[in-house]
N, C-alpha and C positions, 0 to 999 in steps of 0.2 A: 504494500500500500504506500503510495507516494504522499508525503505530507504537503502542507501549503508552501507555496514558493516564498523563499526568504526575501525580506524587504532590503532595500539598497543600503540603508544606514547601517553603520557598524560600530559596536562598542568593544573596546579593548581594555581589559583590566591589566594594569602593568604593576608588577611588584617593584618596590623601591627599597633601598638600603634601610636597615633598622637602626643604623648608627654610623657605621663606617661607609663613607661615600664611595670608597674603592670597590664595594660590592655591587655596584650598578653594572648590569650586563650590557654588552654591545647591542644585543637584540632589543633590550628595553629602551635604550637610548634611541635606536633607530625607529622603533614604533612610536615613541613620543614625538620625534622630529617629523614624522610623516602624518601626524594627526592634524585635523582642522582645528581642534580645540582640546585643551586638557582640563579635566574636572579635578579640582584639588580639594582635599579635606580642609586645608588651610593654605591659601595662595601665598601668604608671607613665608610660611615654613617651606613650601615647595620651591620658592624662588631661588633659594640657595642651591638646591640640587640642579635645577634647570640651568642656572648660570654656570655651574661647574662643568656641565656637559654641553654647553653652548646650544641648548635647545631653545629656539626662538619661535615659540608657538603661543598664541593667546591662551590665557587661563581664566577660569571662573571658579568660584567657590561652590562646593557641593558637600555639605556635612550635616551633622545632626541638627544644627541650628536652622537650616533652611530646606531640608530635603522634601518636606511636604509641599512647599510652595515651588521648589525648583524642579522637581521630577517631571511635571507636565511640560515645562519649557524644554528640558533636556530631550524628552521623547519627541517633541516637535522638531528639534534639530536632527534627530535620527530620521524622522519622516522626510525631511528635506534632503536626505542622502549624505549627511555629514558623517565623517569618521571621527569618533570621539574616544579619547583615552581617559581612563579613570585611574587616579592614584590616591593613596591615602598618605598620612604623615610618615608611616613606616610599615614596610612589609607588604603583604598581599591584600588588596582591596577585597572587601566582602567577609573578612575574618574579624568578627567583633567590631565592625564599623558600619556606617550607613551605606556603604557601597552595595550591600546585600539587597537593599530595597530597590535600587536602580537596576541591578542585575535581574531580579525577578520581573520587574516591570518590562524590561527590554525583551526578555524571553517570552513573556505573555503576549507581546505584540509581534513576536516572530522576527525580531531583528537578529542579525548575526552577532554573536558574542564570542570573543576569544580572550585568552589570558596568556600573559607572559610570566612564567614562573620566576621565583627569585628568593631572597632571604625571608626566613620565617622565624620569629622569636620563639614560638611554641615548639617547633621541631628542634631548633638549636638547643633550647633549654632541656628538652626531653633527652636528647642524645648525650648531653654533658652531665645529666643528673646521676648516671650510674644505675638507674632503675630500669626495669624491663621496658623495651620499646616495641615489642611485637604486638602488644595490645594496650591501647591507652584511650582515656576518655577526656576530651577537651571540653571544659565547661565555661570558658571565657571569664567574664567578670561575674562574681556572685551578685545576686540582687542586693541592693542597698538596704531595703526594708522589707517590703511585702514578698513573702515566699523565701526569704533567706534561710530561716530555720528549717523549713521543709527541704530545701536543696541540700543543706548540710547533713540532715538525717539520711537523705538518699545516698549521698557520697560515702557515708559510713559503711554502706553495704556494697560499694562499688569494687569488684574484683580486679579491675584493670588499673594501671597507673593513671593518676589524675593530674591534669594540667590546668592551671588557673592563671589568669592575669590579675594583677593588683596594683593599685596606686600606692605611693609612699605613705600618704596620710592614713590609709586604712590597713596597712600591712600588719602591724602588731595586733590589731583587733581581729583580723582574719586568721592569723596564725593561732591566736588564742581560742577562737571558735573551732578551728579545725582540731586543735588539741582536745577541746572539750567533747566534741562529737565523734572523733575518729580515734582518739587515744594518742599516745606518744609515738607516733609512727615516724619512720625514716622519711626524710624529705630533702629536696634540694631547692635552694632559693637562688635564682639567677637575677642579677642586677646589671642594667646598662650594657646589655649584650652587644658586642662588636665595637663598643666605644672605649675611650681611654681608661675609664674606671670600671671596666667589666669585672664582675666578681661572681663566682659560683661557690656557694656555701652548702655543704652536705652534712647532715646530722639529724638528730631527733627534733621534732617540733619544739620541745621544751628548750633545746639549745638555741634554736633560732629566736624564740621569744626572748630569752635572756639576752642574746647578743643585740637584737634590734631595739630592745627596750633601753639598753645602755648606749647604743649607737643609733641616733636618729636616722631613719631610712631616707635615702635620696635616690632619685631616678625612677625608672620604670622596672617593674618586677614581674617575673614569671615563677610560679610555684609549681613544683613537681612533687607529688605526694604518693607514697606507696599505696597500692590497692590491697584488698583483703587477701588476695592470692600470693602476695609477695612473701618470699621466704628468704631471710637474710643469710648470706653465705657464712659458712663456718670459717673463722679466721683463727688459726692456731699460732 
């Protein structure tokens, strides 16, 4: 069975560095340079990257602050046959950011959607954690209020390695809640990945709580926590 014909407009999701500008791929640069317009989570933030790689293409903001109002306009640009690139502040658009809304809308209208792979904080943190990587559950940012306790109770029974994002001002609180609901599990805390002050700490949740209570957290964090199936290796 042949599906409906693709429309002419094209949306390209382009992964960008999560910290180190040197991680920008040649293909990503080329795709951005060949686009009619670049949709940025924050145009001021993306300007540094675009200047570094001499990409001289018009930009416009597309983020959580304006996605409801901006999505219809973006879809209209696609209907006009425009080739649009979507980037977020760091990593792959569509992963815990507003890009997922536009992606779904473009697919619903049968526009061509492509993606250029690249750096991913969750994969890098998972690999460096030392925990099992063959099965994992990515839960993004925990809800701030409604549904937070329910989510934590669910994670307490998760057999796979758990990966979470967290901001510095909520880190200690989240570590404490994980300790309360999951017990004193082994976990890795990754900070400022690929940047100058990159740090990977491995140990018990209680150890992380003690450290970050004494050392105020700074930067962006990825938490990787052992699932219920994890069996610590015997070290003699």
